[in-house]
PABAVO-614005 format. One record per residue (C-alpha): residue in three letters; x, z, y. Coordinates in Angstrom, 2 decimals, always signed. Each point is the difference from the previous one (the first is absolute). Layout:
N
rest,xx,zz,yy
ALA,X,Z,Y
...
This chain:
469
rest,xx,zz,yy
MET,+11.44,-22.52,+11.88
ALA,-1.87,+3.29,+0.67
VAL,-0.79,+1.29,+3.44
PRO,+2.03,+2.65,+1.68
PRO,-1.26,+3.55,+0.52
GLN,-2.52,+0.18,+2.76
VAL,+0.90,+1.93,+3.11
SER,-2.77,+1.40,+2.10
GLU,-0.24,-0.43,+3.84
ASP,+0.98,+3.65,+0.29
PRO,+2.37,+0.46,-2.94
VAL,+1.97,+3.06,-0.90
ALA,+3.34,-0.11,+1.79
PRO,+2.69,-0.72,-2.58
ALA,+2.00,+3.06,-0.72
ASP,+3.61,+0.23,+1.24
LEU,+2.14,-1.53,-2.66
ALA,+2.05,+3.15,-0.43
GLU,-3.16,+2.09,-0.24
SER,-1.50,-2.27,-2.67
THR,+3.18,+0.01,-2.01
ASP,+0.08,+3.77,+0.28
LEU,-3.49,+0.30,-1.39
GLN,+0.98,-2.22,-2.92
GLU,+2.96,+2.11,-0.82
ARG,-1.91,+3.21,+0.24
ALA,-2.78,-1.33,-2.18
ARG,+2.61,-1.03,-2.66
ARG,+1.49,+3.44,+0.07
ASN,-3.16,+2.11,-0.24
LEU,-3.30,-1.87,-0.40
TRP,-1.23,-0.49,-3.65
MET,-2.65,-2.74,+0.16
HIS,-2.94,+0.01,-2.45
PHE,-0.27,-2.60,-2.72
SER,+3.16,-1.66,+1.50
ARG,+3.22,-1.32,-1.49
MET,+2.31,+2.00,+2.29
GLY,+3.04,-1.97,-1.05
SER,-1.48,-3.07,+1.62
TYR,+0.40,+1.50,+3.48
ASP,+3.57,-0.75,+0.74
HIS,+1.82,-1.20,+3.12
GLU,-1.17,-3.54,-0.60
HIS,-3.63,+0.94,-0.73
GLU,-1.46,+2.24,+2.63
MET,-2.85,+2.36,-0.63
PRO,-3.16,-1.07,+1.89
ILE,-0.60,+2.58,+2.81
ILE,-3.53,-0.09,+1.48
VAL,-0.35,+1.56,+3.43
LYS,-3.46,-0.95,+1.31
GLY,-3.46,-0.89,-1.18
GLU,-2.98,-1.42,+1.82
GLY,-3.08,-1.59,-1.47
CYS,+0.92,-2.30,-2.85
TYR,+3.62,-0.03,+0.88
VAL,+3.20,+2.04,-0.17
TRP,+3.38,-0.49,+1.64
ASP,+3.46,+0.67,-1.26
ASP,+2.98,+1.60,+1.93
GLN,+1.12,-3.49,+1.05
GLY,-3.23,-0.92,+1.72
ASN,-1.38,-2.31,-2.74
ARG,-3.72,+0.09,-0.61
TYR,-1.47,-0.19,-3.48
LEU,-3.62,-0.43,-1.16
ASP,-0.69,+3.08,-2.15
GLY,-1.75,-1.92,-2.82
LEU,+0.00,+3.07,-2.17
SER,-1.43,+2.64,+2.39
ALA,+3.28,+1.86,-0.57
LEU,-0.97,+0.65,-3.60
PHE,-3.73,-0.75,-0.14
SER,-0.54,+2.92,+2.30
VAL,+0.07,-0.69,+3.83
ASN,-3.49,-1.41,-0.35
ALA,-1.11,+0.49,+3.64
GLY,+3.26,-1.41,+1.31
HIS,+3.10,+1.36,+1.61
GLY,+0.17,+1.86,+3.34
ARG,-3.39,+1.66,+0.14
GLU,+0.66,+2.50,+2.65
GLU,-3.32,+1.75,-0.41
ILE,+1.09,+1.18,-3.49
GLY,+3.16,+1.43,+1.52
ASP,-2.04,+1.61,+2.80
ALA,-2.30,+1.67,-2.63
MET,+3.01,+1.31,-1.85
ALA,+1.58,+1.42,+3.15
ALA,-3.29,+1.63,+1.03
GLN,-0.25,+1.64,-3.40
VAL,+3.51,+1.45,+0.17
ARG,-1.00,+1.65,+3.36
GLU,-3.08,+1.52,-1.59
LEU,+1.16,+0.89,-3.53
ASP,+3.31,-1.28,-1.44
PHE,-0.54,+1.06,-3.60
VAL,-1.92,+2.10,-2.39
THR,-0.04,-0.51,-3.77
LEU,-3.20,-0.79,-1.93
TRP,+0.92,+2.70,-2.52
SER,-2.91,+2.35,+0.59
TYR,-0.38,-1.11,+3.69
ALA,-1.79,-2.83,+1.56
HIS,+0.39,-1.59,+3.44
PRO,-2.35,-2.17,+2.10
ARG,+1.70,-3.29,-0.41
ALA,+0.10,+0.21,-3.78
ILE,-3.64,+0.84,-0.04
GLU,-0.89,-2.83,+2.35
LEU,+2.10,-2.52,-1.97
ALA,-1.47,+1.04,-3.34
GLU,-3.51,-0.37,+1.36
ARG,+0.87,-3.39,+1.58
ILE,+1.52,-1.34,-3.18
ALA,-2.95,+1.28,-2.12
GLY,-2.31,-2.03,+2.34
LEU,+1.90,-3.25,-0.90
THR,+0.44,+0.34,-3.72
PRO,-2.63,-1.32,-2.49
GLY,-2.38,+2.10,-1.99
ASP,+0.81,+3.73,-0.53
LEU,+3.72,-0.22,+0.80
ASN,-0.24,+2.86,+2.47
ARG,+2.93,+2.37,-0.94
ILE,+3.24,-0.72,+1.88
PHE,+3.20,+1.50,-1.32
PHE,+2.86,-0.88,+2.39
THR,+3.47,-0.91,-1.03
ASN,+3.15,-1.19,+1.69
SER,+0.39,-3.44,-1.77
GLY,-1.48,-2.47,-2.45
SER,+2.11,+1.27,-2.89
GLU,-1.19,+3.53,+0.66
ALA,-3.61,-1.20,+0.10
VAL,+0.35,-1.59,-3.40
GLU,+1.85,+3.05,-1.31
SER,-2.92,+2.22,+1.34
ALA,-2.51,-2.29,-1.71
PHE,+1.78,+0.31,-3.35
LYS,+0.10,+3.83,+0.33
LEU,-3.65,+0.04,+0.96
VAL,-1.26,-2.02,-2.91
ARG,+1.80,+2.31,-2.40
SER,-1.32,+3.11,+1.75
TYR,-3.52,-1.47,+0.17
PHE,-0.22,-0.63,-3.81
LYS,+1.57,+3.44,-0.80
ALA,-2.65,+1.56,+2.26
THR,-2.82,-1.92,-1.72
GLY,+1.13,+0.98,-3.50
LYS,+1.81,-3.27,-0.90
ALA,+3.62,+1.00,+0.19
GLN,+1.08,-2.71,-2.42
LYS,-0.70,-2.65,+2.67
THR,+3.40,-0.36,+1.53
LYS,+0.98,-3.70,-0.34
VAL,+0.04,-2.67,+2.72
ILE,-0.29,-3.74,-0.34
ALA,+1.59,-2.29,+2.61
ARG,+0.85,-3.67,+0.25
GLU,+3.14,-1.95,-0.69
ILE,+2.16,-0.71,+2.99
ALA,-2.18,+2.33,+2.17
TYR,+1.87,+2.19,+2.43
HIS,-1.50,+3.54,+0.58
GLY,+2.87,+1.87,+1.61
THR,+3.34,+1.70,-0.48
THR,-0.69,+3.59,-0.98
MET,+0.33,+0.64,-3.71
GLY,-3.76,-0.13,-0.90
ALA,-0.64,-2.99,+2.29
LEU,+3.11,-1.72,-1.37
ALA,-1.33,+0.45,-3.55
ALA,-3.06,-1.97,+1.01
THR,+2.14,-2.65,+1.66
GLY,+0.24,-3.00,-2.32
ILE,+3.27,-1.40,+1.21
PRO,+2.82,+0.67,-2.54
VAL,+2.92,-0.40,+2.47
LEU,-1.37,+2.87,+2.14
ARG,-0.58,+2.31,-2.95
THR,+3.00,-0.16,-2.31
ALA,+2.47,+1.83,+2.25
PHE,-2.30,+3.04,+0.08
GLU,-1.27,+0.17,-3.60
PRO,-1.39,+2.02,-1.74
LEU,-3.07,-0.04,+2.22
MET,-3.31,+1.83,-0.20
PRO,-1.40,-0.68,-3.44
GLY,-3.50,-1.33,-0.73
VAL,-0.05,-3.06,+2.24
SER,-0.56,-3.47,-1.51
HIS,-0.33,-3.43,+1.47
VAL,-2.42,-2.84,-0.46
PRO,-0.02,-3.66,+1.31
ASN,-0.56,-0.60,+3.73
THR,-2.28,-2.59,+1.51
GLY,+2.72,-2.56,+0.72
SER,-1.79,-3.11,-1.32
TYR,+2.30,-2.80,+1.32
ARG,+1.35,-0.70,-3.52
TRP,-3.01,+1.02,-2.08
PRO,-1.39,-2.51,-2.45
GLU,-2.94,-1.87,+1.43
ASP,-2.39,+1.28,-2.74
ARG,+0.90,+3.68,+0.46
ASP,-2.98,+2.27,+0.81
PRO,+0.18,+0.91,+3.76
LEU,-0.57,+3.60,-0.87
TRP,+2.72,+0.05,-2.71
ALA,+2.19,+2.40,+2.00
ALA,-2.80,+2.40,+0.57
ASP,-0.90,+0.11,-3.68
LYS,+3.69,+0.78,-0.78
ILE,-0.55,+3.35,+1.75
GLU,-2.74,+0.86,-2.40
GLU,+2.17,-1.07,-2.91
ARG,+2.71,+2.38,+1.17
ILE,-2.42,+2.90,+0.52
LEU,-1.22,-0.42,-3.61
TRP,+3.47,-0.32,-1.30
GLU,+1.18,+3.19,+1.76
GLY,-3.25,+1.86,-0.88
PRO,-2.65,+0.35,+2.77
GLU,+0.15,+3.76,-0.47
THR,+3.64,-0.09,+1.26
VAL,-0.28,-2.40,+2.94
ALA,-0.54,+1.60,+3.44
ALA,+0.33,-2.88,+2.52
VAL,+0.56,-3.68,+0.71
ILE,+1.88,-0.77,+3.13
LEU,-0.27,-3.43,+1.63
GLU,+0.73,-1.57,+3.44
PRO,-2.86,-2.10,+1.37
LEU,+2.41,-2.81,+0.64
GLN,+3.18,+0.59,-2.02
ASN,+3.09,-0.15,+2.22
ALA,+2.95,-0.39,-2.37
GLY,-0.14,-3.30,-1.80
GLY,-1.15,-1.62,+3.16
CYS,-3.54,+0.88,+1.41
LEU,-1.80,-0.24,-3.34
PRO,-3.80,-0.10,+0.72
PRO,-2.66,+1.14,-2.52
GLN,-2.20,-2.51,-1.81
GLU,-3.67,+0.14,+1.10
GLY,-1.60,+2.91,-1.79
TYR,+3.25,+1.52,-1.07
PHE,-0.46,+3.40,+1.74
GLN,-3.65,+0.18,-1.01
ARG,+1.00,-0.39,-3.64
VAL,+2.74,+2.60,+0.43
ARG,-2.47,+2.42,+1.61
GLU,-2.31,-0.48,-3.05
ILE,+2.87,+0.60,-2.37
CYS,+1.10,+3.17,+1.77
ASP,-3.56,+1.36,+0.07
ARG,-0.45,-0.76,-3.66
HIS,+3.06,+1.93,-1.01
ASP,-0.18,+2.83,+2.60
VAL,+3.20,-1.21,+1.75
LEU,+0.63,+0.32,+3.76
LEU,+0.71,-3.08,+1.97
ILE,+2.76,+0.39,+2.69
SER,+0.12,-2.74,+2.61
ASP,+3.58,+0.04,+1.32
GLU,-0.42,-1.24,+3.57
VAL,+3.21,+0.93,+1.61
ILE,+0.25,-3.61,+1.10
CYS,-3.54,-1.29,-0.36
SER,-1.80,+2.60,+2.23
TRP,-0.33,+0.04,+3.78
GLY,-1.09,-3.59,+0.53
ARG,+2.67,-1.90,-2.06
LEU,-2.84,-1.71,-1.95
GLY,-2.62,+0.01,+2.83
GLU,-1.55,+3.37,-0.78
TYR,+1.17,+3.54,+0.49
PHE,+0.47,+0.24,-3.79
GLY,+0.86,-2.75,-2.41
CYS,-2.59,+1.21,-2.55
GLN,-2.68,-0.84,+2.61
HIS,+1.31,-3.59,+0.24
TYR,-0.26,-0.46,-3.74
GLY,-3.23,+2.01,-0.40
TYR,+0.95,+2.85,-2.44
GLN,-0.29,+3.76,+0.18
PRO,+3.13,+1.97,-1.07
ASP,+0.09,+3.74,-0.70
ILE,+3.25,+0.48,+2.02
ILE,+1.69,-2.06,+2.73
THR,+3.64,+0.37,+0.86
THR,+1.07,-1.16,+3.48
ALA,+2.90,+0.32,+2.50
LYS,+2.09,-2.45,+2.06
ALA,-2.51,-1.19,+2.61
ILE,-2.16,+3.20,+0.10
ALA,+1.92,+1.09,+3.08
GLY,+1.11,-3.52,+0.93
SER,+3.46,+0.97,-1.46
TYR,+0.74,+1.67,+3.26
ILE,+0.64,+3.10,-2.03
PRO,-0.04,+0.58,-3.77
MET,-3.35,+0.89,-1.53
GLY,-2.00,-0.58,-3.16
ALA,-3.06,+1.25,-1.75
MET,-1.76,+0.27,-3.36
ILE,-3.74,-0.43,+0.36
ALA,-2.15,+1.40,-2.80
SER,-3.62,-0.30,-0.79
ASP,-2.33,+2.98,+0.28
ARG,-0.30,-0.04,-3.84
VAL,+3.74,+0.35,-0.54
PHE,+0.24,+2.65,+2.70
GLU,-2.90,+2.13,-1.44
PRO,+1.94,+2.06,-2.63
PHE,+2.34,+1.17,+2.74
SER,-2.71,+1.03,+2.35
LYS,-1.21,+3.22,-1.56
GLY,+1.20,+3.66,-0.27
THR,+3.74,+0.39,-0.59
ALA,+0.62,-3.69,-1.08
MET,+2.84,-1.77,+1.74
PHE,+1.79,-3.29,-0.12
ALA,+3.50,+1.50,-0.18
HIS,+1.80,-2.74,+1.97
GLY,+1.13,-0.71,+3.53
SER,+2.93,-0.51,+2.32
THR,+1.09,+1.70,+3.29
PHE,-0.47,-2.89,+2.44
ALA,-3.05,-1.78,-1.44
GLY,-2.69,-0.41,+2.50
HIS,+2.45,+0.72,+2.82
PRO,-1.88,+0.39,+3.35
VAL,+2.13,-2.65,+1.68
ALA,-0.53,-2.44,-2.84
ALA,-3.77,+0.67,+0.06
ALA,-0.13,-0.59,+3.69
ALA,+1.84,-3.33,-0.43
ALA,-2.46,-1.02,-2.76
LEU,-2.99,+0.78,+2.13
ALA,+1.39,-2.09,+2.83
ASN,+0.75,-2.84,-2.51
ILE,-3.62,+0.09,-1.24
ASP,-1.19,-0.16,+3.59
ILE,+1.95,-3.20,+0.45
PHE,-1.42,-1.47,-3.22
GLU,-3.55,+0.72,+1.13
ARG,+0.48,-1.04,+3.62
GLU,+1.66,-3.38,-0.85
ASP,-1.88,-0.57,-3.30
LEU,+3.23,-0.74,-1.82
CYS,-1.75,-0.15,-3.35
GLY,-2.40,-2.58,+1.37
HIS,+2.96,-1.95,+1.47
VAL,+1.62,-0.20,-3.43
ARG,-3.19,-1.13,-1.57
GLN,-0.44,-2.71,+2.61
LYS,+3.60,-1.24,+0.05
SER,+0.95,+0.35,-3.70
PRO,-1.29,-3.51,-0.98
GLU,+2.11,-1.46,+2.82
PHE,+3.12,+1.95,-1.09
ARG,-0.57,-1.23,-3.57
ALA,-0.48,-3.70,+1.19
ALA,+3.28,+0.25,+2.01
LEU,+1.94,+1.19,-3.07
GLU,-1.74,-2.59,-2.20
SER,+1.33,-2.74,+2.29
LEU,+3.28,+0.70,-1.72
SER,-1.41,-1.06,-3.39
ASP,+1.56,-3.42,+0.27
LEU,+3.43,+1.48,-0.39
PRO,+1.40,-0.41,-3.54
ILE,+1.25,+3.60,-0.10
VAL,-3.52,+1.45,+0.81
GLY,-1.72,+0.75,-3.29
ASP,-2.86,+2.35,+0.94
ILE,-1.42,+1.52,+3.16
ARG,-2.13,+3.11,-0.47
GLY,-1.18,+3.17,+1.65
ASP,-2.77,+1.22,+2.21
GLY,-0.61,+1.30,+3.51
PHE,+3.35,+0.18,+1.82
PHE,+1.98,+0.33,-3.26
PHE,+1.26,-3.23,-1.63
ALA,+2.87,-1.16,-2.27
ILE,+1.47,-3.37,-0.78
GLU,+1.43,-0.33,-3.53
LEU,+3.05,-2.13,-0.23
VAL,+0.59,-2.33,-2.97
LYS,+2.77,-2.21,-1.23
ASP,-2.44,-2.56,-1.32
LYS,-3.45,-0.35,+1.48
GLU,-1.57,-1.82,-2.92
THR,+1.21,+2.32,-2.73
LYS,-0.10,+3.15,+2.14
GLU,+3.54,+0.74,-1.13
SER,+1.36,+3.00,+1.87
PRO,+3.65,+0.29,+1.07
ASP,+2.06,+2.05,-2.48
GLY,+1.55,+3.35,+0.87
GLU,+3.23,-1.40,+1.55
GLU,-1.85,-2.74,+1.82
SER,-2.54,+2.46,+1.37
GLU,+2.79,+2.31,+1.17
ASP,+1.71,-2.83,+1.82
LEU,-3.27,-1.31,+1.38
LEU,-1.45,+3.21,+1.31
ARG,+2.96,+2.15,+0.93
GLY,+2.63,-2.65,+0.41
PHE,-2.03,-2.23,+2.22
LEU,-3.66,+0.74,+0.89
SER,+0.13,+3.55,+1.17
GLY,+2.81,-0.53,+2.39
GLU,-1.10,-3.45,+1.19
LEU,-3.58,+1.13,+0.76
TYR,+1.36,+2.91,+2.02
ARG,+2.57,-2.07,+1.84
ASN,-2.81,-2.38,+1.04
GLY,-2.17,+2.76,+1.38
LEU,-2.35,+1.08,-2.81
ILE,-0.07,+3.25,-1.86
CYS,-1.86,-0.40,-3.35
ARG,+0.75,+0.93,-3.59
ALA,+1.84,-2.10,-2.54
ASP,-0.70,+1.75,-3.27
ASP,+0.47,-0.55,-3.72
ARG,-1.64,+3.03,-1.64
GLY,-1.67,-2.53,-2.24
ASP,+0.40,-3.67,+0.92
PRO,+1.69,-0.81,+3.33
VAL,-2.36,+0.10,+3.01
ILE,+0.13,+0.38,+3.75
GLN,-2.64,+2.30,+1.45
PHE,-1.74,+0.18,+3.39
ALA,-1.89,+2.94,+1.45
PRO,+0.03,-0.22,+3.78
PRO,-1.63,+2.67,+2.25
LEU,-3.76,-0.24,+0.02
ILE,+0.13,-1.23,+3.67
ALA,+1.78,-3.25,-1.06
ASP,-1.80,-3.16,+0.93
THR,+0.36,-3.83,-0.06
GLU,+3.31,+0.10,+2.01
GLN,+1.60,+2.26,-2.65
PHE,-1.37,-1.96,-2.93
GLU,+1.46,-3.18,+1.49
GLU,+3.26,+1.67,+0.63
ILE,+0.29,+1.20,-3.55
VAL,-0.61,-3.51,-1.41
GLY,+2.37,-1.57,+2.52
ILE,+2.83,+2.22,-1.09
VAL,-0.72,+0.08,-3.72
ARG,-0.52,-3.82,-0.56
PRO,+3.55,-1.31,+0.66
ILE,+1.58,+3.04,-1.69
LEU,-2.04,-0.54,-3.24
ASP,+0.88,-3.70,+0.13
GLU,+3.69,+0.92,+0.12
ALA,-0.52,+2.66,-2.69
HIS,-1.40,-2.71,-2.35
LYS,+3.08,-2.16,+0.62
ARG,+2.31,+2.97,-0.85
LEU,-2.04,+0.82,-3.12
THR,+0.10,-3.57,-1.42
ALA,+3.48,-1.00,+1.14
């Protein structure tokens, strides 16, 4: 049925069987994988071990090639194997290995902050570096509280997020995450976070106001009391739930609501920044001006961990005078080696016009995926830029979704493994209704779009047979 994994003309030499087996055993003994059911890796189900990456592809320890249809985790945007990023990192180590940004600055952090500020919209000129996306969100929450205390509105502490949205794993970011299964094991969480409907309109009534979800934010602010609400946090294109795009005018309405009630708007762009939607920042793609941007993942190409919280001049202003201080930070944020990697990454973006490439090729990518619309299991295809999802349904006419047990069997019992065995890394996800998501490196082109469809079509056809058997 489906095609076998592709092997390049210059493949990775398969590891010696004994060496590969040894790696598996050592991994089972000591390596604790993230968001993974560790009990599933037994002697009959090996742990995937990736040993090489180049361009849009990665190879495992057996020499099999896979199209990285998820950019690792929405993060290797410029593609794998960019030696110039590694060279920049090595050169930085030779010059200055490390100095903390606690009371000290270094040239690469200064240069990178200036470079980022030149790419952001409006007055988003203040760059506060972090080590990850969760840390960037955590920093934003601490900043909005500090900002309102500094401006005489200490009661404004609450945050509004959206249902099913994912904002990170640290305790504050997790409180904003609207996915119950990720929250319950760690409760009680940070208080003062509430959730409103997202923009997933696939099952909305036809007569629903397109800006209904935006207006729900204002309803919640009024219910909580505007004098107590500090921020609204939204992704430009919501990841969890399956690439949920905003309705036209949604963010403009949200901006008006936030301004009306003196609430800061946080654009969580850990995924949607650095070209994923065809602009450096997702808010630019959808035409709105946030007060804070959170970013990470692709800022340094994912060649090394890095993130940032980007604040407007207005939000920075209370901390710019006299003895005032934003009492927050971490040892390694803005690391010289990470900053050097990010600068080299931005050089690639500019030299190769990766944002322009995404804008040019996104319609073709969408059309390739929409060619799968004839399959009875395909309910909705949505997304933007190089970030799309296919929602899977049991009945196309009624839009009936597989139930919990059916979804478990469909996604984890069949699709995830079958797609990987046939040479494609993507995401089969049911945080919300079941979807498969695609976010290839921004260098992907017609060949990769066709390869994705060629692998996915027969597997989805088989998935429908299993679902309706």
